[in-house]
C-alpha positions in Angstrom: -27.5 4.8 -28.4 -27.7 6.7 -31.6 -31.1 8.2 -32.5 -32.7 6.2 -35.3 -33.0 7.9 -38.6 -36.6 8.7 -39.3 -38.5 9.9 -42.4 -39.7 13.3 -41.2 -39.6 16.7 -42.7 -36.7 18.9 -41.8 -38.6 21.4 -39.8 -40.2 18.8 -37.6 -36.9 17.0 -37.0 -35.5 19.9 -35.0 -38.6 20.1 -32.9 -38.5 16.3 -32.3 -34.9 16.0 -31.2 -35.2 19.1 -29.0 -38.1 17.7 -27.1 -36.3 14.3 -26.6 -33.3 16.0 -25.1 -35.2 18.3 -22.8 -37.4 15.5 -21.5 -34.5 13.2 -20.8 -33.7 13.2 -17.1 -31.5 10.1 -16.7 -29.7 7.5 -18.6 -28.4 4.1 -17.6 -24.7 3.7 -17.4 -24.7 1.5 -20.5 -26.7 3.9 -22.7 -24.7 6.8 -21.4 -21.4 5.2 -22.5 -22.7 5.0 -26.1 -24.5 8.3 -26.2 -23.1 11.1 -28.3 -25.4 13.8 -26.8 -25.4 15.6 -23.5 -27.1 14.3 -20.4 -29.7 16.9 -19.4 -32.6 17.5 -17.1 -32.6 19.3 -13.8 -28.9 18.7 -13.5 -26.2 16.7 -15.2 -25.4 13.4 -13.4 -23.0 11.8 -15.9 -19.7 13.3 -17.1 -16.9 12.0 -19.4 -13.2 12.6 -19.4 -10.6 11.7 -22.0 -6.9 12.5 -22.3 -7.8 13.6 -25.8 -10.7 15.8 -24.6 -10.9 19.5 -23.9 -11.8 21.3 -20.8 -13.7 23.9 -22.8 -16.1 21.1 -24.0 -19.2 20.1 -22.1 -18.2 16.7 -20.7 -20.4 14.4 -22.7 -19.2 11.1 -24.2 -18.8 12.8 -27.6 -17.2 16.0 -26.1 -15.4 14.9 -23.0 -13.4 17.0 -20.6 -9.6 16.6 -20.7 -8.6 16.7 -17.0 -9.8 15.1 -13.9 -9.8 18.5 -12.2 -12.4 19.9 -14.7 -14.5 16.8 -14.2 -14.4 17.2 -10.5 -15.5 20.8 -10.8 -18.4 19.6 -13.0 -19.4 16.9 -10.5 -19.4 19.4 -7.7 -21.7 21.7 -9.6 -24.6 19.1 -10.0 -27.8 20.5 -8.6 -28.1 19.3 -5.0 -31.6 18.0 -5.5 -30.5 15.9 -8.5 -27.4 14.7 -6.7 -29.5 13.6 -3.7 -31.7 11.5 -5.9 -29.2 9.6 -8.0 -25.5 8.7 -8.3 -23.2 11.2 -10.0 -20.8 9.4 -12.3 -17.6 10.5 -13.9 -16.6 8.1 -16.7 -12.9 7.9 -17.6 -11.9 6.9 -21.1 -8.7 4.9 -21.6 -5.3 6.6 -21.6 -3.1 8.2 -19.0 -4.2 11.2 -16.9 -1.0 12.9 -15.7 -1.3 14.8 -12.4 1.0 17.6 -11.5 -0.6 17.9 -8.0 -2.7 15.5 -6.0 -6.4 15.3 -6.8 -7.9 16.5 -3.5 -11.4 15.5 -2.4 -13.3 17.2 0.4 -17.0 17.3 1.6 -18.0 19.1 -1.6 -17.2 15.9 -3.5 -19.5 13.7 -1.3 -22.5 11.7 -2.4 -25.8 12.7 -1.0 -28.6 10.9 0.7 -27.0 7.5 0.3 -26.1 8.1 -3.4 -22.5 8.0 -4.6 -20.2 10.1 -6.6 -18.5 7.5 -8.8 -15.2 7.8 -10.6 -14.9 4.8 -12.9 -13.6 3.5 -16.2 -15.7 3.5 -19.3 -16.5 -0.2 -19.6 -13.8 -2.1 -21.5 -11.3 0.8 -21.3 -8.3 1.2 -19.0 -7.6 4.7 -17.6 -4.4 5.3 -15.7 -4.0 8.0 -13.1 -0.3 8.8 -12.9 2.2 11.4 -11.7 4.7 9.9 -14.1 6.9 12.3 -16.1 8.1 10.8 -19.4 11.8 11.1 -19.9 13.1 11.7 -23.5 16.1 13.1 -25.2 18.5 10.3 -24.3 22.1 10.3 -25.6 25.1 8.0 -25.1 27.7 9.3 -22.7 29.8 6.2 -22.0 30.3 3.8 -24.8 32.3 1.3 -22.7 29.6 1.0 -20.0 26.8 1.8 -22.4 25.5 4.5 -20.1 22.9 6.9 -21.6 21.8 10.2 -20.2 18.9 12.6 -20.4 18.7 16.2 -19.1 15.8 16.4 -16.6 16.1 19.7 -14.8 14.8 19.7 -11.2 13.4 16.2 -11.3 13.1 14.6 -7.9 12.2 10.9 -7.7 13.3 7.7 -6.2 11.9 5.3 -8.8 12.1 4.8 -12.5 10.1 2.6 -14.9 11.1 1.5 -18.4 8.5 0.0 -20.7 6.3 -0.7 -17.7 9.1 -2.4 -15.6 10.6 -1.0 -12.4 14.4 -0.7 -12.8 17.1 -0.6 -10.2 18.7 2.4 -8.7 22.5 2.0 -9.0 23.8 -0.1 -6.2 26.9 -2.1 -5.2 27.2 -5.7 -4.4 25.4 -7.4 -1.5 27.2 -7.5 1.9 30.4 -5.7 0.9 33.4 -6.7 2.9 35.8 -4.8 5.0 33.5 -2.2 6.6 33.5 -1.5 10.3 30.9 0.5 12.2 31.7 3.6 14.2 29.7 6.0 16.4 29.1 8.3 13.4 29.1 5.9 10.5 31.6 3.5 9.0 35.2 3.0 8.2 35.5 1.8 4.6 38.1 -0.9 3.5 39.7 1.7 1.2 39.4 5.3 0.0 37.4 4.6 -3.2 34.2 6.2 -2.1 36.0 9.5 -1.3 36.3 10.2 -5.0 32.6 9.7 -5.8 30.5 12.6 -6.9 27.6 13.9 -4.7 28.5 12.0 -1.5 25.3 13.4 0.3 23.2 11.5 -2.2 24.8 8.1 -1.4 22.7 5.8 0.9 23.7 2.9 3.0 21.1 0.1 3.3 21.3 -2.3 6.2 19.0 -5.3 6.8 18.8 -6.6 10.3 16.2 -9.0 11.8 12.8 -7.4 10.8 14.2 -4.1 9.7 15.7 -2.6 6.5 17.3 0.7 7.4 18.3 3.3 4.9 20.4 6.3 5.8 22.1 8.9 3.7 25.8 9.8 3.8 27.0 13.2 5.0 30.6 13.1 3.9 33.4 10.7 2.9 37.0 11.7 3.8 39.6 9.1 2.9 38.1 5.9 4.5 35.9 7.7 7.0 32.1 7.7 6.2 30.1 10.1 8.3 26.3 9.5 8.1 23.6 12.2 8.1 21.8 13.0 11.3 19.2 12.5 12.7 18.9 9.3 10.6 22.0 7.7 11.9 21.1 8.4 15.6 17.5 7.2 15.2 18.6 4.1 13.2 21.1 3.3 16.0 18.4 3.1 18.7 17.2 -0.3 19.9 19.6 -2.8 18.5 20.7 -0.4 15.8 21.6 -0.3 12.1 24.3 -2.8 11.2 27.0 -3.1 8.6 26.0 -2.3 5.0 23.9 -4.8 3.2 24.6 -2.7 0.1 25.5 0.9 -0.9 23.1 2.7 -3.3 22.7 5.8 -5.4 26.0 6.8 -6.8 27.0 7.3 -10.5 30.1 5.2 -9.8 27.9 2.2 -9.0 26.3 2.1 -12.5 27.6 -1.2 -13.8 24.7 -3.4 -14.8 21.9 -3.2 -17.4 18.7 -2.0 -15.8 20.5 0.4 -13.4 19.9 4.2 -13.2 21.2 7.2 -11.3 19.7 10.7 -10.9 22.3 13.4 -10.5 20.0 16.0 -8.8 22.7 18.6 -8.7 23.4 18.5 -12.4 19.8 17.7 -13.4 20.8 14.7 -15.4 19.4 11.1 -15.3 21.6 8.2 -16.3 20.6 4.7 -17.3 22.1 1.5 -18.7 19.5 -0.1 -21.0 18.7 -3.8 -20.8 19.4 -6.0 -23.9 15.7 -5.9 -25.0 15.3 -2.2 -24.6 15.8 0.5 -27.2 16.2 3.7 -25.2 15.4 5.9 -28.1 11.9 4.5 -28.3 11.4 3.2 -24.7 8.6 4.6 -22.5 10.7 5.9 -19.6 8.6 7.2 -16.7 9.7 8.9 -13.4 7.0 9.5 -10.8 7.0 12.9 -9.1 4.1 13.0 -6.6 3.9 11.2 -3.3 0.1 11.1 -3.3 -2.3 10.8 -6.2 -5.6 11.1 -4.5 -6.2 12.6 -1.1 -9.7 12.5 0.4 -10.3 14.4 3.7 -13.3 15.6 5.5 -13.8 17.0 9.0 -15.4 15.5 12.1 -18.4 17.6 11.6 -18.6 17.1 7.8 -16.8 13.9 6.7 -16.1 13.1 3.1 -18.9 10.6 2.2 -19.9 8.0 -0.4 -17.2 8.3 -3.1 -16.3 5.3 -5.2 -13.3 4.7 -7.4 -13.7 1.7 -9.8 -11.8 0.2 -12.7 -8.9 2.7 -12.6 -5.1 2.0 -12.5 -3.3 4.2 -10.0 0.4 4.3 -10.9 3.6 6.2 -10.7 3.9 7.9 -7.3 7.2 8.3 -5.5 8.1 9.1 -1.9 10.9 11.6 -1.2 11.1 11.6 2.6 14.0 9.0 2.6 16.0 11.6 0.6 16.1 13.8 3.6 18.5 13.7 6.6 15.8 11.6 8.4 16.3 8.8 5.9 14.4 5.6 6.7 15.0 4.7 10.4 12.5 1.9 10.4 10.9 0.4 13.5 8.6 -2.2 12.1 6.1 -2.7 9.3 7.0 0.5 7.5 6.8 2.8 10.5 9.9 4.9 11.2 11.4 7.2 13.7 11.7 10.9 12.8 12.9 14.0 14.6 16.1 14.9 16.4 15.0 14.8 20.1 15.0 11.0 20.6 17.4 10.1 23.4 15.8 6.7 24.2 14.2 4.3 21.8 11.2 3.5 23.9 10.2 7.1 24.3 10.1 7.6 20.5 7.1 5.2 20.3 4.2 7.7 20.4 5.7 9.5 17.4 6.5 6.7 15.0 5.4 7.8 11.6 3.4 5.7 9.1 4.4 5.4 5.5 2.2 7.6 3.3 0.2 6.1 0.4 -0.9 6.9 -3.2 -4.5 7.1 -2.0 -5.1 8.5 1.4 -8.5 9.0 3.2 -9.1 10.7 6.6 -12.4 11.6 8.3 -14.2 9.7 5.5 -17.3 7.5 5.4 -18.4 5.0 2.9 -15.4 5.2 0.6 -15.3 2.4 -1.9 -12.3 1.2 -3.9 -13.4 -1.6 -6.3 -11.6 -3.4 -9.1 -8.8 -0.9 -9.3 -5.1 -1.6 -9.9 -2.4 -0.1 -7.7 1.1 -0.5 -9.2 4.5 1.2 -9.7 4.2 3.1 -6.4 7.0 4.4 -4.2 5.3 4.3 -0.8 2.2 2.4 0.2 -0.9 1.7 -1.9 -3.9 2.8 0.2 -4.2 4.4 3.6 -7.5 4.5 5.5 -6.5 6.9 8.3 -8.1 8.5 11.4 -11.8 8.8 11.2 -12.2 6.3 8.3 -15.4 4.4 8.8 -17.6 2.1 6.8 -15.3 2.0 3.8 -14.6 -0.9 1.5 -11.5 -2.0 -0.4 -12.8 -4.8 -2.5 -11.5 -6.7 -5.6 -8.4 -4.7 -6.3 -4.9 -5.7 -7.3 -1.8 -4.3 -5.5 1.5 -5.1 -7.1 5.0 -3.6 -7.5 4.6 -1.2 -4.5 7.7 -0.1 -2.5 6.0 -0.4 0.9 2.8 -1.9 2.3 -0.1 -2.6 0.0 -3.1 -1.6 2.3 -3.0 0.2 5.6 -6.1 0.5 7.8 -5.8 2.7 10.9 -2.8 4.3 12.5 -0.8 4.0 15.7 -0.9 7.5 17.3 -2.8 8.5 20.4 -5.7 9.8 18.3 -6.0 6.2 17.0 -5.7 4.2 20.2 -7.3 6.6 22.6 -9.2 9.2 20.5 -10.8 12.1 22.2 -13.9 11.9 19.9 -15.6 8.6 18.8 -15.8 10.0 15.3 -12.1 9.7 15.1 -12.2 5.9 15.5 -11.2 3.8 12.5 -14.0 1.3 12.4 -16.3 -0.9 10.3 -14.0 -1.1 7.3 -13.7 -4.0 4.9 -10.7 -5.2 2.9 -11.8 -8.2 0.9 -11.0 -10.2 -2.3 -7.9 -8.3 -3.1 -4.6 -9.6 -4.6 -1.6 -8.2 -2.7 1.5 -9.5 -4.4 5.1 -8.5 -4.6 4.7 -5.4 -2.5 7.4 -4.1 -0.1 9.8 -4.3 -3.0 11.9 -1.4 -1.8 11.2 -1.3 1.9 11.4 -5.0 2.8 10.2 -4.5 6.3 6.7 -3.5 5.1 3.8 -5.9 5.1 1.0 -7.0 2.7 -1.9 -5.7 4.7 -1.5 -3.6 7.9 -4.3 -3.1 10.5 -3.4 -0.7 13.3 -5.7 0.5 16.1 -9.2 -0.2 14.7 -12.6 -1.5 15.6 -14.4 -4.1 13.5 -12.1 -4.2 10.6 -12.7 -7.2 8.3 -9.9 -8.6 6.2 -11.3 -11.5 4.3 -10.7 -13.6 1.2 -7.5 -11.8 0.1 -4.6 -13.5 -1.7 -1.4 -12.2 -0.2 1.9 -13.6 -1.5 5.5 -13.2 -2.6 6.6 -10.9 0.2 9.9 -10.3 2.0 8.2 -10.0 5.4 4.8 -10.5 7.0 1.6 -11.2 5.1 -1.1 -9.6 7.4 -0.3 -7.6 10.5 -3.1 -6.6 13.0 -2.7 -4.6 16.2 0.1 -2.5 17.5 1.7 -1.2 20.7 3.2 -4.3 22.4 0.6 -3.8 25.1 2.1 -0.5 26.3 -1.1 1.4 25.4 -3.5 -1.2 26.7 -5.4 -0.6 29.9 -2.8 -0.9 32.7 0.2 -1.1 30.2 2.5 -4.0 29.8 3.9 -5.2 33.2 6.7 -7.0 31.5 8.3 -3.6 30.8 9.3 -1.8 34.1 7.6 1.6 34.3 5.8 0.8 31.1 8.9 1.9 29.3 8.3 5.5 30.5 5.1 5.8 28.5 1.7 6.9 29.9 -0.3 4.2 31.5 -4.0 4.2 30.3 -6.8 2.9 32.5 -9.1 2.4 29.5 -8.7 -0.1 26.6 -7.6 0.9 23.1 -9.9 0.9 20.1 -8.5 -2.5 19.0 -11.4 -4.9 19.1 -13.7 -7.1 17.1 -11.4 -7.4 14.1 -11.9 -10.3 11.7 -9.0 -11.8 9.8 -10.6 -14.6 8.0 -10.5 -16.8 4.9 -7.3 -15.3 3.5 -4.8 -17.3 1.4 -1.2 -16.3 2.3 1.9 -17.9 0.8 5.5 -17.4 0.0 6.1 -14.7 2.7 9.0 -14.0 5.0 11.4 -14.4 2.0 13.9 -11.8 3.2 13.6 -10.7 6.8 13.0 -12.5 10.1 10.6 -12.4 13.1 7.3 -12.1 11.2 4.6 -14.5 10.1 1.8 -15.3 7.7 -0.5 -13.5 10.2 1.0 -11.4 13.0 -0.8 -9.7 15.9 0.0 -7.4 18.8 -1.7 -6.3 22.0 -5.2 -6.9 23.4 -8.0 -7.1 20.9 -11.2 -8.3 22.5 -13.5 -10.1 20.2 -10.9 -10.4 17.4 -10.9 -13.6 15.4 -8.3 -15.1 13.1 -10.1 -17.9 11.3 -10.4 -19.9 8.1 -7.0 -18.7 6.7 -4.7 -20.9 4.6 -1.0 -20.2 5.1 1.5 -22.0 2.9 5.3 -21.7 2.9 6.6 -19.2 5.4 10.4 -19.0 5.2 12.7 -18.5 8.1 12.3 -19.6 11.7 9.1 -18.0 12.8 5.4 -18.6 12.6 2.5 -19.2 10.4 0.4 -17.8 13.2 2.2 -15.3 15.5 0.3 -13.5 18.3 3.2 -11.4 19.5 3.6 -9.4 22.7 0.6 -8.7 24.8 -1.8 -10.3 22.3 -4.9 -11.1 24.4 -8.6 -11.9 24.2 -8.4 -13.3 20.7 -9.5 -16.5 18.9 -7.2 -18.2 16.5 -9.4 -21.0 15.0 -9.9 -23.2 11.9 -6.7 -22.2 10.1 -4.6 -24.4 7.9 -0.8 -24.0 8.1 1.3 -25.8 5.6 5.1 -25.9 5.1 5.9 -23.5 7.9 8.7 -24.2 10.4 6.7 -23.1 13.4 3.0 -23.2 12.9 2.2 -21.2 16.1 4.6 -18.8 17.9 3.6 -17.7 21.4 6.9 -16.9 22.9 6.3 -14.8 26.0 4.2 -14.6 29.1 2.7 -11.2 28.1 0.6 -13.1 25.6 -2.5 -14.3 27.4 -6.2 -15.3 27.2 -6.2 -16.7 23.7 -8.3 -19.5 22.3 -6.3 -21.6 19.8 -8.6 -24.3 18.5 -9.4 -26.5 15.5 -6.3 -25.6 13.5 -4.5 -27.9 11.1 -0.8 -28.1 10.3 1.7 -30.5 8.8 4.4 -29.2 11.2 3.9 -30.1 14.8 6.6 -27.8 16.2 5.1 -24.7 18.1 5.8 -22.5 21.0 3.4 -21.7 23.8 4.9 -19.6 26.6 1.8 -17.6 27.2 -0.7 -17.4 30.1 -4.2 -18.8 30.1 -3.9 -20.1 26.5 -6.7 -22.6 25.6 -5.4 -25.1 23.2 -8.1 -27.4 21.8 -8.5 -29.9 18.9 -5.5 -28.7 16.9 -4.3 -31.4 14.5 -0.8 -32.1 13.2 -1.3 -34.2 10.0 1.2 -36.7 8.7 2.2 -37.7 5.1 0.1 -34.9 3.6 -3.1 -36.7 4.6 -5.2 -33.6 5.3 -8.7 -34.2 6.8 -11.6 -33.2 4.7 -12.4 -30.3 6.9 -8.9 -28.8 6.5 -9.2 -29.2 2.7 -12.5 -27.3 2.8 -10.9 -24.5 4.8 -8.1 -24.2 2.3 -10.4 -24.4 -0.7 -12.6 -21.7 0.7 -9.7 -19.3 1.3 -8.6 -16.6 -1.0 -10.5 -14.7 -3.6 -14.3 -15.1 -3.8 -15.4 -16.6 -7.2 -16.5 -13.3 -8.6 -12.9 -12.0 -8.3 -11.0 -15.0 -9.6 -10.0 -13.1 -12.7 -7.7 -10.8 -10.6 -5.1 -13.6 -10.6 -2.7 -13.7 -13.5 -1.2 -16.9 -14.9 2.1 -16.2 -13.1 0.3 -16.1 -9.7 1.0 -19.8 -8.9 -1.2 -20.6 -5.9 0.1 -23.3 -3.5 -1.0 -26.9 -3.9 -4.0 -27.6 -1.8 -4.8 -30.8 0.0 -3.9 -33.9 -1.9 -6.6 -36.1 -0.3 -9.8 -35.9 1.7 -11.2 -33.0 -0.3 
């Protein structure tokens, strides 16, 4: 608020304004936004940042800092007594904040005494935190194919965005014919690929069941394609990588508008513009960092009480698939790495999780509210080992290469931690939109919950996915107390005599639709292993493609309740396929598809209703109507987010 003009003599005016500023110890957020003067007192508690600011300025609304790093330094410097008595807020003006390295948070960035350090937008403005590098200097290099090029030096990326749209890395046709598989790769139908430049940059993508493998080529000699190791070996374990679904990342594959290729050796980027794009004026962005924000404390001193609000996190890549390990996927974005993997089952303790744009470990009370996560090359958010009491509420996740949200991991430290402070527990994921993720790694899921205690996943809208909507649990029972007797010798893995940390999780009131559009053997909601006290209830699942389930408690799922769910337009509403699944309550669910499987042990089936002719009971309609976003977050849905039709009668 500007100071009113007053009729006072000049010499008194200076005394008056000085006394006002010295006596001012706090401002409300609203008045701080409008203020043109510094926030003063025992210590500053409000800072401002703008892409047009200067790091030599003082961080007020009128003289904001320029970089997030400078604002972080200022927030850390707040007098501890002041920080313990009030929130410390960093306001971001609209514009793009381009990172050249991840923004790292540690215990110095924590809130104190229950107060938060808040990083948020100036109300009404739209800041973007990005590692995107803008690509300019385009020139036409092939008039016939309309291929343009830009010199980019040592750029390394796997994604490209033009005028805010993800464009396609050069690729060949789907399911090319004439290939045969060998022990070291493939025999091609002809010698065409032998003449392609940069053969070690070429990747073969293969979809099979619930997996989408991606391995790089080592060499091409005449018709013999030799694949890089250890990716080829690791991707050949279990049932193995199959014939090519397509071949990707070669200059010679550039043939359609909207395709691009990065020649890393020559430092040149190629692109064929779409009809509505003017490459001379287009905003072309290549992400360069894997992680944008990394928050990590220690067991003795966790990172605490940091909130991010109203920020768009965009333009991160993931370069691990460029390496000789490629993407030897197992399930849900987890992959096999390393070269000492003689047997598939013995690789299980070391399956690696896909990283994320925002990663937190040994953190307490982290809050992500009303942010947007988009144009990302790996996952959106990871709450990893030691994440407790954190909230991911009211965000939108879209156009992400892998999983949207991951809570908890799958390593020994997660299922049998040596210290209770390492347990991932008491976290909430609610009222988020998770749409059109897993766009590059089709085996990834909307929301993944690993080994966790009391995770709540509620009132989310999850839709338009190639594979599973929500996945909770891990391990196929092999790390449960006593292991899984269906696997002789527990597959050679250690047998624990204590239960895992998976218990008391709540998957409720979510709306999940248009999933399983590409791969097989998944579901609207999928679970694994014993999870005592876990409840899957009040969810509305509509239109699951393929031949699997709306509700799918998979191997060794036990001690769970699956109740009060509505499953519509799904081939198999409930999929309990093996005897390792036991001690479940499946009650009071509604479906318009009576077909199900129940091959489990001690499964209590009670009051489940198969409706006919779309005549849903009133209670089913209420469950469906209550699912999805809570009213305060309805604005997160865009006009193109066509929700499924709810009950036609009985509401």
